[in-house]
N, C-alpha and C positions, 0 to 999 in steps of 0.2 A: 503494499499499499504506499501511497504518497503520505507526507506528513499531515496534510489536512484531513485525509480520511482516517488516519490513526487517531487524531484527536476527536473527531466525530464518533468513530466506533467506540472509543473508551468512555464516551459520555451519552451514548444512544439510549433513549428511554423507550421510544416507539417508533415504528415506521421502518421502511427498507431503504438502504443507502443506494438508491437509484436516482440519477438526475431527474428532477422534475416532480419527484414524490415527496409528500410532506412527511417530515420527520420531527422528533422532539429530542431535544438534549438536555441534560442536567447542566445547571449553572453553578460554578463554584464561587465566583466573586461577582459583585456588581459595583458600579460606580454611578453617581449623579453628579450634576453640577447645579448651581443655584438658579439658573435660568429655567431648567426643567425639573429641578429636584423638589420645589415646593409642591407642585401639582402631583408629583410622583408619590411623595410621602402623604399627601391627603388621600390619594388612592389607596395605598398601603394601610393607612389607618382605617379606612372604611371596611377593610376586610376583617378586622377584629382579631388580628394575631398579635400575641403579646411580645414576640421577639422575631428578628429575621432569622431564617433557616439556612442561610448561605454559610460558607466557609468564612467569608469576609465580605463586609459591605462598607463602602466609604462614601461620605457625603463631602463634596468639595464646594467651596465658595471661589469662583474665579471670573464669572461673567459680569454680574451686577455689582461691581464694587465702587462705581461712581455714585456717591451718596448725595444727591442733590435735594432729596426729600426723605421722608421717614420710611418709604416703602421698602427699599433695599434693606436697610438696617433691620427692619421688622421681619423680613423674610429670613435673614441670617440668623436672628435670634430663634425663630421658629425652627429652622433646620438644626441649630445646635441642641435644642431640647428635644426635638424628635430623635436625633441621633443618640443622645444620652439615654432615652427611655427605651429604645427598641433594639439596642445592641449594634449600633453603627458607629464607626469611627468618623470623626468630624475634622475636616482640614479647614483651618481658619482663613478668613481673607487675608491675603498677604503671603500665605504659605506657598502659593504657586498654582499653575494651571493643572487641572486634573490629570491630564495625560502624561505631562512630564513628571509630576509627582508620582503618579502610580507606577510609571516605568521604574523610577529610582527605588521606591520603597516597598511595593506591593506585589508587582507582576511576577508570576510563577510559570515557568515552562511546564507544558503538559496540562494546565488547567483551562478552564473556560471563563471569560469575562463578558458580561452583558452590561452596557453602559447607556444611558440616556442622553448620549451625544454621538453624533455620527462619526467622529474621529476616534472612537474608542479602539478601532483596529490597530491604532498606535502601538498597543501592547503586543501585537504579532511580531514585533521586533525581537522579543525575548522568547519566541516559541509558544505563545499562547494563543488559543482560538478566541479572539476578542472581536465582538459584534456590537454595532451600534443599533439602538432600537428606541421606540417610544417609551416615554415614562411609565405607561401602564403595564407594558411588557416587563419593565424592570421591577416594578412594584410586585408583580406576580412571581418573579424570580426570587425576590427577597421573601416572599411567602412560601417558598419551596416548590413552586410549580415549575415544570420544564418550559423551555423556550421552543416554540414551534417555528419552523421555517421550511421553505422548499429546498430539497437536497441540492446543494450547489454543484455545478461543475467545477473542476479544478484546472486552471491554466497554469502552466509553468513558465516563468520568465528566467531564462538562462543567461546569466551574466559572465561574459568571457573577459579574460585578461584583467586590467586595472586601469583606474582613471589617471589621465595625465594632470600636470600642474594646472590649476585654475578650474578644475572640473570638481563638482560637488555632488553629494547624494541628491540635492534637489534637481539637479540636471538629469539623473537617472530616471526619477519618477515623472518628470516632464516629457522625457523621451517616451516613456510608457504611455503617458496620456496622449501624445502626439500620435502614437501608433493605434491605440485602442479607443480613444475619444471618451467623453464623459458618459457615454452609454454602453461602452465596450466591456465593463466589468459587471453588468447587471447579471445576477444569477450565478456569480462565479466566485470562488476564492482564488486569489493571486498568490501562487507559491514561488518563492525565489530559490534558485539554484545555481550551481556552476562555480568555476574556479574563482570568480570575482568576489565570492562572499568572503573568502578569508581576509581580505583587506578592508571590509566594511565593519566599522565598530557598531555597537548597538545603537548610540545616538543617530549614526548615519542611517542605519536600518529603520529606525523609528521615523525619520523623515519620509521614507519610502512607504512604509506601511500606513502612516497617518494619511498621507495624500492619496493613497489607493481609494479612500472614500470618494474622491472626485470622479473615479472610474465608475462609480455606482456599484462597486463590488461589495459582496456580503462581508468579506474580510481580506486581509493580506497577511502572509505568514513567511517568516524565515525560520530555518532549522534552529535548534538549541545545540550550540557547539562550543568551540574554545573561546570565541568572541563573547558568547553568552556568559560562560563560566568566568571569564576575567571581569566582565562588568559587575556580575553579582557579588564576585569576591571583594571587588573595590567598594561595593555598597554594604559590605559586611553581612551579605546574605548568601554566602557560598553554599550554605545547606539547602538552599531552594533550588539549586541547580540539578536537572536531570538532562540526559542526551535525548534529543528528539530529531530524527532525520528519516527521510524516506528510505524505503527498502531498495536495494539495487534493481534496477530495471522497472522501477515503479511506473505505473501508467498515468497519463494525463489526458485531459480532453482536448487541449491545444498547446501550442508552445510558441513563444517568441524569444529570439535570441538577440541579444544586445552586446556588441563588442565595445567594452567600456574604453578601450584605447583609442576609439574612433569618435567618441563623444565630444562635442563642443559645448560651451556655456549656452544655456537656453533660457527663454523667458516666456511666460504665457502673457500675450497681449490682451487688451480689453476685448470683450468682457466675459471671457470664459477660460477655465483652466486648461482646456485642450486647444486653445488658439495659440499654439506654440510656435515661436520663431527662434531662429539662431540670433543671439546677441549681435553678432556680426552685421545682420541685416537691418538691425534697428538702432545700432550704436550712433551716438551723436544727438539722439533725441533729448532735448532739454528736460531736466528733472527738478520738481519744485519740492518734492518731499520724499524721503527714504524711511522706511520702518522696518526694523529688524526684531523679530520676535514671533509670537503666536506658537500654538502647540506644535507646529511642524518644524520650527527653526529657532528654538529659544534655549537650547541645551547649553551646558557649560562648554562643550566643544565648539558649538556655533558662536558663542559670545567671544571665546578665546581667538577664533580665526579672525572675527571682525575686529577685536582689539588689536591684533598684530598688524592688520592692514592699516588701521587708523593711527598707530603709534607714530609720532613725529609730524603728523599731518593735521590740517584743519578742514573741517567741513566747508564746503563751497559756500560763499556768502549768501547765494539765493536758494540754498537747500536747508530744509528742517529735518534733521536725522533724529529719530527716536530709537531707543533700545528697550525692549521689554524682556527682562529675564524670565525664564519659564518657571523657575522655582527659587525659593529662598536658598536652597543649598547651592545652586549655580551663582546667585547673587553674592553669597558669603564667599564663595571660592574665588571669584574675580576681584572681590574687595580685598582679600587677604593677600593675593598674589600680585596686586598692583595693576592688573589689567583694566579695573573699573577707571583708574586714573588716566590710563591712555584714552579710554573711551570719552571721559568727561573733558579731558584736555583738548580733545579734537573738537568739541563743541556739540557733542550729542546731548539729547535730552533723555534722562533716565527715567522711565516710567515704572510703576509698581509691578510685581510678579502677578500678572493676570492676562486675561485675553485681550482687553483693552481695544486698540484700534481694529483688531481683526473683525469684531462684531459691531463696529460703528460706535464703540463706547469711547468717544474722544479721539482726537487727532484726525478729524475729517480734513481732507485736503482742500486747498483753495480752489475757486472756480477756474476751469480751463488749465488745470495744472496736472502734469503727469506725477503719479504716485508710484514709486518703486518699492514693492513690499516682498518680504520673505514669507508671506502667508500662504494659505492654502486655497482661498477662493477670491475671485475678483468679480463676482456677479454685479451687474449694473446697480449703482446706488448703495451698495453694501457698506461702503466706507462712511456713509453718512451724507455724502455730497452727490446730489443729483447730476447725472451725465459725467460721472467721474471717469478718469482715464488711469485705471489701476493695472500695473504690470506686476507679475509674480516672478521672483528669480532666487537665486542662491544668496546666502549671506555674503559670499565673496563678491559677486556681481554688485550687490547692494552697497557694501562698504566702499568699494572702489568708485562706484558712480556717485556717492555721497561727497567724495573728495572733488571729482572732476566737474560735478554739476550737470552731468549727462550720462545717458546709458553707455556704459563702457564695457568692453571685454576685460575680464580681470587678467587675462594672460598678458596683456599690453602693459600692465602696471606692476604686477607682483614680480619682484625680483627674488631669485633664490627659491628655496623650498619653503612650502607652507605646511609640511606635513605635521600632524599633531598626534601625540600619543596620550591616551587617556591616563589619568593618574591611577597609581596603585591603590590610593585610598581617597574616597571622597569624604568631604566634611558631613558628619552624620549629626543632625539635630531634629529630632521629632517632636520637639516640645510644642509646636503649633498644630500637632495632630492629637486631638483629644480622644481618649478612649471612652467607650460607653460607661454609663454611671453603674457602680457596683450596687446601687439601690435605685433600680428603675421605677419601682412603685412610688418613690418619693418625688419624682421628677414631674413638675407641671409644665405641660406644654403651653408655650406663650405665642399668642396669635395677635397680629396687628389688625387694625380695621380694614386694611387692604386685601386681606386673606378671606376670599369667598368660598362658599361651599362648591364641591365638584358638581357640575351640571350633568344630567343624564337625560336620556331621550326614551321614548317608548319603543314598542315592537314595530317591525317593518310594515308598511301599509300593504293591504291587499291590493288597492287600486290607488294610483297617484296620477293627478293632473297637476302640472307645474310649468313654470316658465323658465327658460334659459336666461338666467340673471346675468351671465357673463360668458363670453367666448373669448378664448386666449390662443396664443400660438404655441409653437414648440418650445421645449426646455424651460417651462415655467418653474421657478425655484421656490423653495419655502420661504426664502427672503421676499419674493414677489407676494406670496399669499399672506404671510405673517411677518412683517419686517422686524428687525431687531433695533439697536440703537438706544441712546440714552434716554430718549423720551418714551418709548414703548416697552422695553425690557422690564422696567419696575412694575409693569402690570400684569406680568405672567402668572401671578396667583389670583388674579381677578378677571375671570373670563368675560363678564358683562362689560367691563370697561375696555379690555384689550380687543374685543370684537369690533369696537368702533374704527379699528385701523386695518381690519382684513382687506387685502387687495388695495391698500391706500396708494402704493406705488403704481399700480395698474389702472385703477379706477377709484378715484377718491370718494365717488358717490356709491360704491358698492353696498357698504352696510345699510344705508338708508333705503336703497332700492330693494335689497333682500328683505328688509323689514316690511317695506310697503307691499311686496308681493307675497308676504307670508312665507318666505323661504324660496325654494326652487331648486334648480339643478345648474351644474357647471358644465362647460364644454372646454376641453383642453386638447393640446396637440401631442407631440411625441415627448416622451420622458417627463410627463407631468409630475411635479413635486420633487425634482432633483434637489440635492443639497442636504441640509441638516436634518436631525432627527426630531426637530421640535414638534411635539404632538399638537401644539396649539395651532398649527396649520390645518389640522383636522377638526380639533376641539372647538375653536372659535366659529368656523363655518358651520359646524353643527348646531351651535347655540344660535346662530342666525337663521336656522331652518333649512340649510342645504341637506337634500335627502340622497341626490346622486351625483356622481362626477362621470361624465363621459369623456373618454380620451383615447388618442391613438395608441398610447402605451403610458406605463406608469413606473416611477422610480420605486424600489423595493420598500425602503422604510415608509415612505409616505403612503403607499398603498396599504401597508399593514396598519398605519395609524388611522386611515379612513375606515377600515374594517373594524378597528377597535372601537371606534366612536359611532358605529352604526350607519356610516354613509357608504352607499354602495358603489364600488368602482367598477365601471363598465367599459370595455374596450370595443372601440368602433373602427371601421375602416376609414382610410382617408376620404373615400367617396361620400360616405356618410357625413363626415365632419364638414366637408365643403358644402354639402346641401342644406345645412341647418344655420340659420342665423341667430344672432343674439335676439332675445325678447321673443323668440319662436315659443309657442305653447305646445307642449307635448303631453301625451297620455301613455301610462304604462298599465294597460287594463288588468293583467294578471301578475302583479309584480311579485308578491309573496309566493304565489303558487309556482311561478316559473323558477324562482330561486330555489325552491325546495325540490323541484322535479326535473329541472332542466339546466343545461350549461348556457342556453340561449335565451336572452330577454328581448322580447318584441316592444317596440314603442311606436306611437303614431303621432306624426306631425299634424296637429289639429287642423291648421289652416288648409294645408294641401290634401289631407287624408292619406298621405303616404306612409306605408309602414316600413320601419327600419329593424334591422337586427343588431344586436350587440352580444358580447360574451363577457360573462363575469369571472371565469377561471377560478372559482372558489373551491377550496377543499371541503370536504364534508363538515369539518369542524368550524370553517369559516362561514359556511352557510348558516349554521346554527347560531353563530355570533351575530350575523347580519340580521337574521330573523328575530333574534332577541333584542335588537336594538343597541347592540354594542357588547363589548368584552365584559364589562363590570356586571351588566345584567345577566350575561351568560354564566359567569362564575358564580353569581349569587344564586341562580336557578339550579345549578348543580349542587350546591351546598344545602338546599332546602330539603 
């Protein structure tokens, strides 16, 4: 077996490991972050279970750390008391980004991790099967329930030889994105192999597995080998190491071969992670902002490489450079060895250890300004600036360009070797990770006024007549559906309030139109719902009365979230999509009956009388969830 199938087989609870079949796997660890965590813990609390049933669950605060009002601070207090009461570790604000801290302190080869953040596959760098999911799925995993998914195909990416000077791990994953696109990983686990692995450290591997989320992949995975062992030993977690590798001659569903010695510096141009260009082809483009950080490129190694490039130089007068360390461990180490002095002396702005600019939480670029970022996403407007021009690149390209004031190939500036060896010992200080209370019965859950009850819906309608409230194009992201940013993120625990911003970047009038028509249905193109795991992109539309989403195809996590909240995802042909206009009225005359009995759902366009066909592609279990009106209703019915 390949390594991915080994991990699945060792955790298989039900189902057959055939591509396309539904399986269930047991979950060893969970993680949440504060933008998704408050709702996930409200969902967990509603299940009435006294303590989490995983081997380890960790609640991180890393998204909503900009406290311009009481809302975020109230959520942090709620999360801390929930963690203390229910057996969950709590990583305080300032301790770092969930994926970076989890990699350093908790990730274990051979185990499974489910996280309410789409970049959870970051932990695949250490030989862990790590999957991003909606908060409700994570809440169920904390309750001891298995995680259901369609058995993925496994694609091998074979890395040959080694990278030359000026080439970074970011360039490797950008090359994979160039080859596979943002839809190419859907329904797949990407497993890395080849001689090139021995030269890739765990932080470099994490850059690759992290950004595998932009492929739409279920997960990304490296073997657990000598690099893994060295990293864990340096983190004083040597006992957590086990070897995990594919069998000789293991089979894969497809293979991509990349010769690392032929790679050039790459960048993703606006406004998609797969719009990949050679830096050579865009060099000279003036840059107004450079941001180094986010969960994909904020490790100690990334910061050290940036510091070495910046040493003895000054940031260009017309450039704003910000650095966001991924963890307090990384920040302490560059402080103690003097690298932070090099960064500050160059003129960089040092931000706190959090997601920050990556989710539009500060550092929005100026109008008509190119922002060069080491982040994982450059969806339109994600930075907080409408019509932004965000390029994604490696820390090497970013640091060099911050000095020159224009996009610059790092090979033209870097002199000598930039090779970096990880330390034999990292600084270990877990004082900002709070363990659960030894007296949970004494813990009082503290809730602020912004925390509202979890909304639920009724069972699926037998007959539905509704208006197409919004028609959209291809690659609609969860940022398009439910934007982030400093204004909206504090409302994540208040669905009535946050629902006022649904599709605000696409059609600001959508919430009022949805309410005026009593809800309705949506019409989307290819890859509808790509991007983050935010279940609010399904939960808030459900609150506004959206019953069905028709689309040419769906992104995995968002489709699961729609099902979880009782919104029926239906796949239609391009011809059907083209024939239906916004505001068209449709009827689904036998909706619940056809969900029960067929894979095909008929619907009628009222004005023309034309009958169209769609496919739901639901498993038997998913049919029951949709018929019940959502996953929470389904779980409650099973426990009665």
